[in-house]
N, C-alpha and C positions, 0 to 999 in steps of 0.2 A: 504494500500500500504506500502511496506517495501523498504526503501532505503538501498542498500548494500554498506557498507564501508569496506575497506580492512585494517587490521592491518598491518602497514608498515614494521614491522620487523619480524613478525611471519607468515605472509601471511595467516592469518585466516580470512575468510569472516564472518563479524559480522552484524547481522540485527539491524538497528536503526529504531525503530517504528515511523511511521508517522501517523498523524491524523489531524482532524480539529483544535484540541487544545492539545498541549503537556502539560501534568499534571506534575508540578514540586514539588518535595519534598525538601523544603529548610531547610537543617539542619544547624542551626546557623543563623537564620533570623535576629537577632538583632545586629550582628556584622557588621563591615565595608562592607565586601563582601555581606552579606545578605541584608543589606539595599540598596545597589546599585543594587543587583539582583532584588529586588522588584520594583525599579524604571524602570528597563528594562521590567519586566512583566507588569507593569501598562501602559507603552507606547506601548505595543504590546498585548493587552488583547484578541485580536481575535486569537492569536497564542499560548499564554501561560496562564495557570491558576496556582495559588499557592494552591496546594492540601494539603500540610503539612507544618506547620511552627513549628520550635523548638527553644528554648532558654534555657540556663542553669539558669540564675539568673535575667535577666532583664524582670520581669513580666509586668511592665508598658508598655514598648514598644511592647512586645509580644501581649498584649491585644489590643493595638492600631492597630497593624498590622492585627490581626485577625478580628477586626470589619471592617476594610477597605477591606480586600481581601477575607473574608468569606471562609477560607479553610475548608476542611473536618475534619482535625485533627490538634490540637496543643499539644505540649509537653513542659512542664516546668520541667527542671532538678531538681531544688531545691524543694523537696517534701513539705516543709512547706509553699510554696507559691501556692500550688495546689488549695486550697479553694478560694483564692482571684481570681485566673484566672477563675475557674469554675463559681463563682458567677457573675463575670463581663461578661461572655459569656452565661449566663443562658437564655437569650432571643433569642439565636440563636440555630441552629442545630449542631454547632461545637462540636465535641467530644474532651474532654480534658483528657490528661494523664500526669502523673508525675513520676519523678525518672529516674536515669541514665539507668536502665534496659529498660525503656519504649522507649528510643531512638532505641535500637536494635529491640524491638518488632515491633515498627512502621515501621522501615526500611524493615521488612519482609513482610509487607502488600502489596496487589496488587492494591492499589488505586492510584498509581502514575506511570509515565513513566520514569522519569529521576530524580535522586537525585543530587542536588547541594550540595556537601559536603564542607561546610564552617565553621564547628566547628574547632576552633583553637586548635592545639596541639594534643597530644596522644589520647585525649578523642574522636577524630573523627574516630579512627581506627575501632572499633567494628561495628558501624553503617554502615560504608562503606563495610566491610566484609559481613555483613548480606545482604546488598543490592545486592552485586555481586552474592552471593549464591542464591539470589531470582531471578536472571536473569535480574536485573534492570540496565539500563545505568547509568553511573556516570560521572558527571562533577566535577572534582576534584580540589578544592581550598585548600585542607588540605594537605600540603606537608609532614607533619610528618607521615601520614599513610604509604607512600612509604619509608620514611627514616627508620621507625621502622621495617617494614616487607614487603618490596617491592617485594622480590622474591615470597612470598606466595600470596600476593594480585594480582600480575600480572599473576601468574600461574592460579589462580582461575578465573580471568577474561577471560583468553583464554579458559579454560575448560568450562565455562558457556557462552561463546560467547557473552561477555558483553563488549561494548566499554567503555574505560576510556578516557575521553576528558579533557585535562588539562585546568585550568582556570588561574593559575599564568601567568602573562604577558609574562615571559621569555619562559615558556614551551608552552604556546599558540602560541608564535611566531615560535618556532621550529616546532610545529605541523602544522601550516599553511604553513611553508616553505616546508614541506614534502608531502603535498597534491599533488598527481600526480607523486610523485618520488619513489613510493614503490619498483620499480625494480632497483633503483640506489643506490649504496653503499655510506654510509656516511663515510667520512674520519674523521671528527670531528664536534662537535657543539661548538659554542662560546656563552657562557652566558654573557650578559652584566650586569654590576652593576653600580648604580649611585655613589657609594662610601659613601653614607650616609652623615650625617651632619658634620662628622669629617674628611673628605677627606683631606689628606695632613698633618694632625696633627700627632705629635709624642707622645710617652708614657708620657713624662713629662707634657704635656697638659692634657692628658686623665685621669691622676690621680685625677684631680679635677672636672671631669664631673659629673653633677647632673642629676637626673631624667628628669627635665624639659628641659635640654639642649638636651638630647638624644632623646626626643620625637619630636623634631623639624626637620622632614625630609624635605629636600629641594624640592622634586619633587612629592612625592606620599602622599596621605591621607590614612593611614592604621590604624589598631588597635594598641594598646600599645605594645603587645608582638612582633608583626611582625616589628614594628618600631624600637624597641630595637635591635632585631636580625639584622636589616638592618644597624644600627649604629655600631655593632660589626663585621659585615660581616658574621656572622653565617648564616644569611638568604641565602647568596649565597652558602655557604657550604651545607646547607640542599637541595638547589636546584640542586646542582651537584649530590647528592645521588639520589634525585627524578628522575632526568633526566636519570641516569644510568638504572633505572628500566623501566621508561616510554618508552624509545626509544631503549632498549636492547643494550646498549653500554658498552664498556670496559672503565675503569677509565681514561686511557690515551687518550681517544677520547673526553674528556670534558675539555674545557678551560674556564677560567674566565678573562674578561677584564673590566677595569673601564671605564665607558662611562658617564660622569657627566650630560650630557644633557637629558638622558633617552628617546631618540627619536628612536634609534634602539633597539628593545626589545630583540633580540637575532638573531643568524645567524647559518646557516648550511653550512659547506664546504663539497663538494662531492669529489669523488676520482679523478675527472678530474681537481680539483683545483678551480672550480667555487664556489662562495659563494652567497647564497640567504639570504636576510635579510628581516625581517618584521618591518615596521616603523610606527610611529604614535605618537601623543601626549600622555603623561602619564595619562591615564584615564582607570581605571579598568572596567568601564562599557562596553568597547569594547570587551575585551576577555570574559567577562561574557556573553554578547549577542552572541558572536560567538559560545561559548560552548552550550548555550541553543538552538540555532537555527540550529546547525550543522546537515547536510552538507550545508545548505543554508546560504547565506549572506543576511541580511535584512537591509533596509535603516534606518537611524537614523539622529538625528540633533546634534550629538556630535561635538565639535570643530574639525576643520581640521588642519592638519600640513601645514604650508605655508613656502615654501623654501625661499621666499624673507625675512622672518623674522628670520629664523634660518639658518645662512650661515656658521656656524662652528660646526663641530662634531669632538670631540676629544676622544682618547683612550689611556689608559696606563695600565701598569701591576699593580696588587694589591700589597699593602705593607704588606707582610706576617709577617714581624718582628714586626710591630706595631699592626696589626689586626690578632692576633694569632689564633682566633677562626676559621678563614678560613683554616689555616694550620691544625688544629685539625680535621676539617671536611674532609680535603683531606686524612689525615691518616686513618680516619674511612672508607672512600670510598675505599681506596686501600686495607685495611686489611679485610673489610667486616665482615661476621658473625654477632654477636650480638653487635659489637662495635658501629655502627651507632645508634642503639636503646639506648645504654647506654649513648652515647654522647647527644642524643636528650633529654633524661630524665633529665640529669644533667643540660643541658641548660635551660629547662623549670623551674627547681627549682631556678637556679641562676638568671634568669630574674625576676621571682616572687619576689625574695629577693631584687634585685636591685630596682624594682618599689616601694618597701616598705622601701627603704633606709636602708636595712640590710647589704648590701655589696656595695663596690664602683665599678666603671665601670670596672677597670682592674682585680678586684678580681673574676669577673664572669669567666674569662678564667682559672684562677688557680683552681677554683672549678670543672670546666668541665674536665680539664686535670687530676687532681688527681682522680676523679671518674673513668675516663677511665682506669687509671692504677690499681685501686683497685678492680673493679668488674671482676670476672672471665670471660675470653674470651671463647666463644663457636663458633667454626668454621661454623657449619651447624645447626643452631637452629631450633627447632620445633616452632609452633605458641605459645605453652604454655611456652617454654623457652624464647621467645621474651617478653612475658608478665612478666615472672619472672625477667628477666634482667632489664626491665623497673622499676619494684618495688624496686629491690636491688639498682639500680642507684639513684633513688629518695631518698631512705633512706640514702645512702652514702653521697649524696650532701647536704641533710638537716643536717646531722651530722657535716659535714665540716663547714657549715654556722652557726650551732647551732640554727636552726629554732625551 
């Protein structure tokens, strides 16, 4: 049986395969999203199976996950760790592959129904592209894929009649608000941001911020890179660019507001002025479960929001003077072309350096801004030009930091 869903902005009818068990290819199984996704799969074993598990470097956890979930395939990105994984799983029928190219090759296989794309950063782009070209549904937790090449990714998704279901809590919220609204015009979407651990702080405070301070997010439990992006508000800028492609919007239809409680995950305002919001406690397992089970909603035992306990919800404008990364992302969103790809690459290098105490907190923004100025702008890049822009931006940012 095939459930028909309608792409809300392109009006393309897209088949989402149904069956007794939906086979999940979990790309990035050892990261924060991957671990939580496996919790959802374990709690709903009659509905989901983990068919493919991949990790880049964490072979110990990958082995542990493979022995528990018995997937068809595992991939370890770090080739020197292949033998260890292979030997640890030698008593099973699990097939083991290694190397970054293996991610793409496995994504092209027909042994799964839905890819949960949870690889952090630019590295997730190629496997997602291969899955879409192979006609596989994608639950997208990797925002950088659409930031770098959103026009190409979404065009290929339409051409291959492949649903792309967002997993980010903000985009999942918008997606949920749009169910049943495909004939109604969006006036704007409103992305909410917690403000991160430094909400209300000014640059003279941020000069002295250390790695351990920036990793202390007040509401969400996330991986290191995403947590730093949240602290700089770059995460919200990346989400604006992702939303532009996911929901076929113009830049001026995307607004960001600071909502410190993280209860309203995002909103949609329609042309009649009505606003729909999706609410809930900050728990990534909910949007993960929604994406894996879509179009069904399935029961769970996650904590529930209680209006009696949370009687105040507040909203404010983001401070673009202090958190300049969000302003840089808005510039990239408005100018388009290869600029978002350049910005994303520079940000990945800057965050990498910050986590290793090579640059300070505010220096990250300077690195990104200078890289965006130095790399040649291309208005309508090809896929290869996106890849080339990414490489040039990484080299430029690394030179600025002297990595």
